[in-house]
N, C-alpha and C positions, 0 to 999 in steps of 0.2 A: 679555480674559484673566482679569481679576479676577472677573467674573461666572461664567466657566467654573470657576475655582478654587473659588468658593463652593459650586458644585453638589456637589463631592466632599468638602465639609467634614462632620465628624461631626454627626449630627442630621438631615441631609438624606438622602433615599432613596438618591441616587446615592453618598452617602458610604460606603455599603457596598462600593462598587467601588474605593475609594481603595486606594493601594498599601500603606500601612503598617498592620500589625495593631496592636491586636486588633480595632478596629472595622472596618477595611477588609480586604476579601478579595482585593484586586488581586494581591498577591504570591502568594497561594495559587493564584489562577486562572492566573497566569503559569507556575507550576511544573507545574500540571496540563496546560496547553497544551504545555509543553516535553516532558513525558512522552509525550503523544499523538503529537507529531511525531517523537520518537525511535523509538517503536514503528512508526509509519507508514513512516519512511525505511528502517529496518532490515528490516521485513517486505517492503517493495517491492523492496529490493535482493536479498533472499533469493528472493523470488518470481520476479524477473527471471532469476536464475541457474537456478532450477528450470525456468522456462519455456523458456529457450534449450536446455537439455539435453533437456527433454521434447519440444520441437518437432522438433528434429533427430533424436531417437530414434524418434519416431513416423513420421517421413518416410523416414529413411535407416538406422535401426537394424535389428537382427535381430528375429526373430519374438518372442523373449522380451522384449526391451526394449519393442517396440511393445505387446505385451499388458499389460506392467506399467504403462506410462504410460496406456494406455487405461482400465484398471481404476481407476487413481489419479484421472484427470480425471473419469471417470463418477461415482465415489463422492463426491468432494469437491463437485462441482456439483449432485449430487442431494440431499445432506443439508443441512439448514439450517445456516447458519454459526454460529449460537449453540450448536447441539448439537455441532458440530465443535470449537468452542472449549472447551466443557466436557470433551469426551472427550480432546482433545489436552492440555489443561492438566493433567489427572491422569495421562494415559498417558505423555507425554514424560519427565517426571521419573522415573516408575516404571521405564521402559525403561532410562534412563541409569544409574540406581542399581542395577538388576539386573545390567547389564553390569559396572559397577564392582565390585560385591560378588562376582561370579563370577571376577573377576581378582584378588581379594584386597585391593581398596581399600575405604576407608570410604565410607559413604553421604554424599552431599553435598546441600545445599539450593540449588537453582537460583534466581538472582535473578528476581523477577517480570518485570522488563524483558526479560530474555533469553527467558523462557518465552513472553511476549507476542509477541515478534518471531518466534519459531519457529512458534507457533500460527498467526498471521496470514500468515506467509510461506508456509506449506504451502497455505493457502487461496488466496492470490494466485497461487501457482505454477501451480495447476490451470487457472485462467482465462488466465494469461499463456501457458501452453503452447498453448492453442487460438488465442489472438490471433496469436502468432508463427507458428504452423503455417499459419493462413489467409493471413497476409501473405507467407509464402514461396511458397505455392501461387499467389498472385496475380501473381508475377513471370512474364512471358511465357517459356514454355519454349523458344521458338524462339531467344531471345537466348542462353540457356544452351547450346543445341546449337551455335549459331554459334561461341561461345567455345571449346567443345570442338574444333570443327573447325579452329580457328586454333591449337590445341595448348596452350591455357591450362591450367595445372594447377588442381586443385580449389580450392586456397587463393586463387589469383588470381581465379577465377570468383566465389567467395564475396565477396571484397573489392571487386571492381570492378563486379559485376553484381547478384548476389543481395542482398548486404547493403544497398547504397544504396536500391534499390527496395523491399526488404522493410521498411526503416525508415519510408519514406514511407507505406506502407500500414498499418503497425502502430501508428504514433503515436496516432491517434485512440482506438484501443482501449486502448493503454497509459495514455493520459490518464484514461480512465474508470476503469481499475483503480487508478490512484493516488488518485483521489477516493474510490473505494470503500474503499481502505485507510485513508484519513484518517477516514472516517466509521465504519468497522468497529472502530476503536480504542475507540469508545464501548461496544461489546459486552464489552470486557474489564472493565467495571465489575462484571459479575456474578461475577467471580473475585477481586474486591477490589483490582484494580490501580488505583493512584491517578492516573488520567488525567483529562482535562477533564470528562467527564460525571460521574464519581464525585465530583470536586471540586465540581461544580455542585450535585449532590444534597446533599452535606454542607453547603455554604453555604446553600442554600435551606432545608434542614431546620432549621439552627441559627437562622437569622434570620427564617424564615417569609415571606421575600420571594421566593416561587417565580417570579412573573412576571418580576421584575427579573433574576434570575440565569439563568433559562432563555433570556430574550431576549439577554442578554449572551453566553451560550455559543453560541446560534444565530448571532449576529453574527460571532463569531470563526470559526466554521465557514464562514460565507459569505465572509469575507475570504480565508480559505485557498483556497476554491474559485475566487474571482475571480483571485487571484494565480496559482494553478496553471493556470487556463485561459489566461491571458496567456502564461505560460511555454511551455506545450505548443503553443499556436498559433504562437509564434515558432519553436519547434523544428520544427514541421511545415513552416512556410514555408522554413526552411533545408533540410530534407530533400527538399523538392520543387523545389529550385532547379534550373532547367534542364529541368523537366518541364512539360507542358502545364498551364495553369491549370485548377483543379478547382472554382472558385467562391470566394466571399468568406468562407465559414464557417471557423472555426478548428478546433482539435483537439477542442474540447468544444462 
């Protein structure tokens, strides 16, 4: 333990990762990681809501809803995410302020955290829509028809037949979207949001220890990936309980 402690003392290369400022950047790193996770969780939750609405709208909605979500998913998946982030970062606050000004309210400044969540949530929502739509289509239609023949109402069919099997099919794709959301937070560095990647750039630029800090950031992203993989693998095993075995692979 003493040897490990000495590695993070001032004067040693790893001392730059110590918790206490001004020599150690550990606390700053932790704040950047926290900001990244806040954006990732918020964007994923928003994307899940958009995905559920979009999937059911494209499958069971009217012609207008289907067309709107078809355009939305096509455009978002076709345009590079960095370009979408730059467009939405400037467009979302402008739209909100335009609405407020038209209603007689004053202009507001949106917190970067909220803008980051909205921007990434819109991106995640497009992919989530297609993941959930495909999962719903994978549910055997004969089971739904049998449930209707037994007189089950639509809500009961969704709760007992569609939703359980849909989740089992959707979790692998949802896991990939979560990992994409955690990594896409790095793109927010271009708009000045103080997440892990921007913190890494600042620390590396200040200390000139680029290798050390980028390895540290990559390690943190790897830890998040491993923990997330274990969580979604356990979630998939739970969702497939009672279903035929599909192999030993996890959700990721």
